[in-house]
C-alpha positions in Angstrom: 29.7 92.2 -123.7 30.9 89.4 -125.9 29.3 89.0 -129.3 28.8 85.4 -130.4 30.2 84.6 -133.8 29.1 81.9 -136.2 30.8 80.2 -139.1 28.4 79.3 -141.9 29.4 75.8 -143.0 26.5 74.9 -145.3 23.9 76.8 -147.3 20.9 75.5 -149.1 18.9 76.6 -152.1 15.6 78.2 -151.3 12.5 76.0 -151.7 9.8 76.8 -154.2 7.6 78.2 -151.5 10.3 80.5 -149.9 10.8 84.0 -151.1 13.6 86.3 -150.0 13.6 90.1 -150.3 16.4 92.5 -149.4 15.6 95.3 -147.0 16.6 98.1 -149.3 15.4 96.4 -152.5 12.4 97.8 -154.5 10.4 94.6 -153.9 7.8 95.0 -156.7 10.5 95.4 -159.3 12.5 92.3 -158.2 12.6 89.0 -160.0 11.8 87.3 -156.6 8.5 89.2 -156.4 7.6 88.0 -159.9 8.5 84.5 -158.8 6.1 84.9 -155.8 3.3 86.1 -158.1 3.8 83.1 -160.4 3.7 80.8 -157.4 0.4 82.3 -156.3 -1.1 82.0 -159.8 0.0 78.3 -160.0 -2.3 77.6 -157.0 -5.4 78.9 -158.7 -5.4 82.6 -157.7 -5.8 85.5 -160.0 -3.7 88.6 -159.3 -5.0 92.0 -160.6 -3.0 95.1 -160.3 -5.0 98.0 -158.6 -5.2 101.1 -160.7 -2.5 103.4 -159.3 -4.7 106.4 -159.6 -6.9 105.0 -156.8 -3.9 104.5 -154.4 -2.4 107.0 -152.0 1.2 108.2 -151.8 3.5 107.1 -149.0 5.5 109.4 -146.6 8.2 109.9 -149.3 5.6 111.0 -151.9 6.0 107.8 -153.8 2.9 106.1 -155.2 2.0 102.8 -153.6 1.6 99.6 -155.6 -1.4 97.4 -154.9 -2.7 94.0 -156.0 -6.1 92.3 -155.6 -5.8 88.5 -155.2 -8.9 86.4 -155.7 -9.4 82.6 -156.0 -10.1 81.6 -159.6 -13.4 79.9 -158.7 -14.6 83.1 -157.1 -14.0 85.0 -160.4 -15.9 82.2 -162.4 -18.9 82.4 -160.0 -19.0 86.2 -160.4 -18.9 85.9 -164.2 -21.7 83.4 -164.3 -23.9 85.6 -162.1 -23.5 88.4 -164.6 -24.9 86.3 -167.5 -21.4 85.8 -169.1 
């Protein structure tokens, strides 16, 4: 079976709304992930980290990382309903 080969002749910079992650990279510790969070915040979302004590461990006994993402207007409406 012949494998097809390609020569890359041109590359482009990633766009603001494109995010690239390596397969073996610890994603949440990467600068690209931080760029993703900033992009989401710029569009009116609030990102809250979930308390790690309430998250399970994965199959390698590593703690998971979690985030809650809400629209900024939703948070304002909840605050008004609580008398704030």
